[in-house]
N, C-alpha and C positions, 0 to 999 in steps of 0.2 A: 503495500498502501505506501501510494505516496504521501510527502508530509501536504496538509493541509492546517491553514492560518487564514480567517476571514473573518471579518470586524465585519460583520450583519448588519449589525446599526448602531447608530453612537446620535444620541442628543441631551439637551441641556433641560435638567427640572430644576424647579426650584430649590432639591435635596445638593443640587451639583449634576455634574457629566456624566450619565448613565449610558453601557456600554453593553453589546449584547456579541461576543466572537465563537467561534467554531474551529477550532483546532486538535491536531494530531498531536499525545502527549509519548515523544519517542522511549520515558520510561519506564512506557505499556503494551510494546509492541505495537506502538502509535495510533491506540484506542484510540477514536475522536471524540469529544470532550462539551456541550455545550457550556460556558462560561456567562457570567455578571459582573460586571467589575463598577462601582460606584467613585467617581472621582477615580483615586489610584487603589480602593479596599477591592478584594474580593467579597462580592454578597454570598452567590450561592454556585455551584458546579453536578453537575449531572455524575462528576464519578460520587458525590457524595449522599444519599439522599436518604438513606436507611431510618436518621432523625424523622425525618419532613414525615414519607410512610408511616411510621409509629404515630406521628402526633397521630394523625388519623386514625389508627389502626385501636387502639389503647385507651383513646378517650371516649369513642364511640362501642369501643365493648364494653365503654360501662352504663351507657342508655338504655331505659330497658323500652319497652311497648313497640308502633308503629307509628308513617309514617312523620319522621323526622322532618323540621326543619332546621337546618347545619348553617351553621356562619364560618370559612373561613376568610381570620386576618390576614392578609399576606399571597400574593400568589404565586413568587417565586418563579421557578418555570413546572410550576404544577404538580408537584407530586404527592403532596397532604391532600389538595382537590384527588385529585384522580383515583388515590384510596380511597375518600368519603366515598366515592361515588360507585365506590365496591359492594357499599352497605343496598339490599335491596329493599333495609324500615326508608332509607332516607325518597322525603317527597321532594324537597327542594333544598340548593346550595346555591349560596349567596357568597359569590369571593370577592372579597372589599384589596380595594389597590388603589394607592393614591399616588402611583408609577405609570400617568398615561400609557407611556412606552410599553410597559410591562403588558398592560389588556393589549398592546394594539400587537404586540410578537403572539400569542396566541390567538386571536384574530386572525391575524393572517396567516398563520401554524407553520412560521418562521423557528418556532421550535417542538423535541416532536412530541410531544401530549397535545398542543394548539387544536387537535385535532379531536382530539377523546374528548375534550371541555364544547368542544362545538355541537360535536355530534350528538351529545346529551341534552336533550329538552329539560333536566331538572337540573341544571348550570343554568348562575349568570354569574359576571363578572359585571363587578360597580365599581366604579373610579372618583373617591372617595379617600376621605383619612377615618382609618378607622376606629381610631384614636375619639376621633371626633361624635361620629354617629355612634360609637359601641356607650358613651360617656354622656350625651346629651338629653336629656327627657322630651328634646322638640324636635329631635333627629328620627327616621327608622333606619335600619342597615341599607336602604336603599337611597340613603342622603337627602333624603325626603322628610317635609315636613310632616309628624306625624298627626291625625287625622284628631280630631282634640273629642269626638264623639265615642267613635271606635275605638281610640288609644293605641297603645301601643303593642302592636305585635308580637309578640316572645317567640325565642325561636327553645329549639330543643338541647343545640349546642353550639359551641365559641368555641372556635381551632385558631390557635394566637401562635405569628412563626415569623415576624417584622424586625425585634431587634433582635442585638447578641446576647444576650440573658436580661433578667428584670437590673441589674444593674449599671447594664454600659449600650447602651442605646444609639439609633438608629442615625437620630433627631435626640439633642438634646430634652425638645418638649416634649416628648415621649415620656418623658418619667413620673408625670403627673398623674400617670395612668398607675403604675405602681404602686401606690398608696390606697391608704385604707378608702379615699373618699371615690378615687378613681374605679376601684375593685368592686364599690356598693352597687356604684352608677350604676358600673354592667349587669352588674350579677342582676337587676330587678330586671333587665330582658331578657332572663334567661328567666321559664319557663320553671317549677318545683318541681327538683327531680335535674334539673338539667346538672351540663357538663361543661364546665372551663381546664378547655386545656393549653400548656403554653412550652412552645420549645424549647428550651434554649444550651450556651455552645457550651456553656461552665457547668460542675460539679453540682448537685441539690444544695442550695443553699436554705442553711436552717432557719436565720431570719426569716424570709421570704413563705419560704412552709407556717413557719408564725403567725406570721399575716395573714395567707389564706384560712388558715384557721380559725383567725379572729370572724371571717366574713361566710365559710363553707361550711356545712353540717362536714364533711370530709374533705381528707385532702391527703394524695400522696406521691411520691415523684419513683420515676422509672428512669434510669439507669442504664438507656439504648449504647448496646455494645458493636461495633464495625470495625471490618478492615480497612489497613492505612495502606498503603503498597506502597507511598512511599517512605515510609520508618521502618515497611516488611514488619509492624506490630500490630497494637489496635487503637481504634481514638472510641473516645463518647460526647454521648448528649446526656441533655437530662431531658425527659418528659416529665411534664405536672397537671395530674386530673385534682379538679376537686367539681364536688359535688354540693349540687344548694338544696337546702334543708326541703 
């Protein structure tokens, strides 16, 4: 296989320059990877996706019943969303992302999982600030004003993968969400027994677990292990799963 390097898209956003690229990895027998960079920082790679998939599997496995309405905060390369669509109990999936280019990549099928999301009628891609729509009592997850008569349409699960961790944020303004008030405001949009699950690049943090336990009925942290071919060892991420009373 010949070496591949292609910058598929490059755009300026309010958070800086975001780019999508496709390249061969010589250290992995020229395996072709899709990667996203924000400014000079790597945000995601198609090589490391296990924890993003487990965010859906662990979070939704904790749900009861049928006809779930689920929200994913952060589209990325689509692995969390596609994993959620594998659950037959799922009725609707709203995937909220503040980056319009990321949504466009999937709609134009410039990334491998774009077609899977586009063809599933249960899935809607929403261009909005997740942290705003999740905590604003006047907005629904589509970023629209809530009907004052019918009120907020609650969901059964919220799966979040945007920041690096609860204490290491992509945007400094996101820190407000990871507070008692921010999480309480978000929890009001969950049905009773609903699930909030969060991906983190860092080991489980006891202070964040303690915070979740003040708001939710129960909380668990799961360490997800996956092979790292660069280190010839294993790497880990964390998935927090909290249940509303």
